N, C-alpha and C positions, 0 to 999 in steps of 0.2 A: 694352401696359402701359408706363407712364412711369417713367423713372429720374431725373427732375428732383426731387431730394430735398434737404432741409437736411443739413448736416454734423452728425454726432453730437457730443454734448457730453461731453468728457473730464472725469472727476471726479478721478481720481488715476492715476498710473502709478508703478511701481517696478521695479527690476531683477529679472529672473528669477534664482532661485538656481542655475540651470544654463543653459548655452547651448542655443539652438534650442528654446525653449518651444513645445510642440506640443499635447498633450492637456490639457484644463482642465475641471474640474468644481467645483461649489460646493455644500456641504451646509448652507448657512445660517450656519455658524460658521467653517468652514475652506475654503481653496482646496486642490485636489488637482491637481498639475501633473505632466505627463509630458514629459521631455526627449527629443527625437529623437536628440540627439547622445550623451547618456550612457546612454540606455535605462533610466533610473531614474524612480521615482515619488517626489514630494515632497509632504508635507503642510505647508501654510503658514498662519500666522496673517496674514490680509490687512491688519490694522491696523498690523502691524509689519514684514511681509515676511520674518518669521523662520520657518525650517524647524523643525518639531518631529518629523517622521517622514520617513525616507528608506529606500528599498529598491530593489534591482535587479529589473528586470522580466524576463520570459521572452522579450522581444523589444522592438522599438521601439514606444513608446506612440503611437498615432495620434489616438484620440479617447476621451473618457471621459464618464460620466454617473453621477449618484447615484441609487441604488435603495434607498430606506429608509435603513438603517444601513450599507449596502455600496456599492461601486462596480462598474460594469462598464466594462471598458477594451478597446478594440480594439488588438491588438498585431500588428505586422508581424514575422513570425518567419522561419524558414529559407526562402530563395528568395522572400521577401516574401509568403509565404502569410499570410492575415489570419484571426485568431481573436478571438472575444470571450471575455475572461477575467473571473473574479470576484475582486475584491479586497476584503478585509475590513480596515478601518483597525485598526492595532495588531497585526494578525496576518499580513498580507501576502496574496499570491496563493494561491488554492486550486487546486492542480494538477489535481484531478479534475473541476473545473468549467470546462470549455472547450467553446465552441460555434464550429464553423467558420462563417465568413461566407459567405453565398450567393455562388456563382460565384467563391469564393476572393478576393473583393474587398470592401472596406468601409473607411470612414474615420471618420466622426463618429457619435456616439450621442446619443439623447435618450430620456427615460423619461416617459410620460404618466400614471404612477401605476398602470398595469396592464401595459402592453406597452412593449417596447423598440422604438425606431425607429433604423434604420441608414441612413446616407447612403453613396452611391457617387459620389465626387466627379466623376470624369471621365465617368461614365455620366449624370450630372446628374439623379439621382433619389434618392428616399428610400423606404424600405420599412418597413412595420409587420411585426414578427416575432412568431411564436408562441413558446411556451416552448422549443421545440426549435431555434429559430433559423431556421425556414422562413418565407419571406415570405407574408403573408396579404393584403397590400395594397401597391400601388406607386403613388407619385405622381411624375409627370414634372415636374421643376422648370424645366428648360431652361437652367440656368446651373450653373457649377461651384460645389459646396457646400463651404465651408471651415469651417463650424461650424453647430451648431443646438442649440436648447433649447426646452422647452415653457413657455408662460406661459398658464394658463387653457386656452382652446380653440384657442389659436394656437401653431403651431410656428414659432418665429423662426429665421431663417437668416442666416448670413453667406455672401454670394455673391461670386464673382469673375467680373466681366464681361469682363476683358481690358483692357489699358492703353488701347487705341484706343476703347473704349466707356465709359471712366470709372473703371476699377478696381473697388474693393470697395463693395458695397452691403449694408445690413441690410434684411431683408424679413421678411414673415411669410406663412404660408398657413394656412387653416382646413381641415384635412383632413376634418372631419366635415360640412362644408358640401356642399350638393347639387352645386355646381360649384366646387371649390377653385381659387382663383386666387392667384398670387403678387402681393403688394402691397409695393412698395418704400417704406421709411419713413425711411431715412437713408443718407448717404454717409459712408464711412470714409476718412480721408486715408492710411491704411496698410492693408495686407492683413491683415484680422482672421482669425486662426487659432484655431479653437475658439470656443464661445459657451456661457456659463453665466449663470444668473440668480440674483440675491440681492436680495430686496425690490424696490425701485424702480430698481435699476441692473443692468447687465449687466457681465460680465467677459469678456475676450478676451486673446489674445496678439498683441503686435507682434513677430512672429517675427524679422524682420530686425534690429530694434533690441535684441532680447533682453530685452524688458520685458513686464510684465503690466499690463493697462489696465482700469480700471473706467470705464464711460460710461453716459450717459442718452440717451434719445430724446425730444425735445420732442413733447408731445402724446400 
């Protein structure tokens, strides 16, 4: 598979309301950000960059996705154990709704309308989960996954190939295809952490710069 791809087109970027922006999700109206440093969740108006909701998490937020009117957030908790937690905007975390990540590891989340998908960054794979959090399908991606989101039948991925191989790439895979393959579509000049979709644009974090970025992919 080729990694010769155009550079993504930045639309806007603005400062994160907290250092080390990590988890990111979009519900179509708001952005939801989790800071690795503060371990807090922030609801943000993207057109203003203004915070309208803020709450302490049960651990460091790693990845997040929107599920209907709620969110699911991977949290790194005591001894870096990983759990998927339910977050209800305006109400906070529901302490009784917690699912351990398979093999006690997990990073980013995506929701296909029915099932959650969980990535394991360093294992270079994504898993489709059943309601109990058990994997029912596993896709080997072959690169470190730093974010993902569903768009139609495609699971878009932010991938880290390493500095010597060109850094960060945006790609997609069609998990329901007979032979799913990773297709690279854009190069990111920064390490894109988390991936969310809003209309015709994507959102991600420039972790090192401490900024939230919206971008488009040509074609």
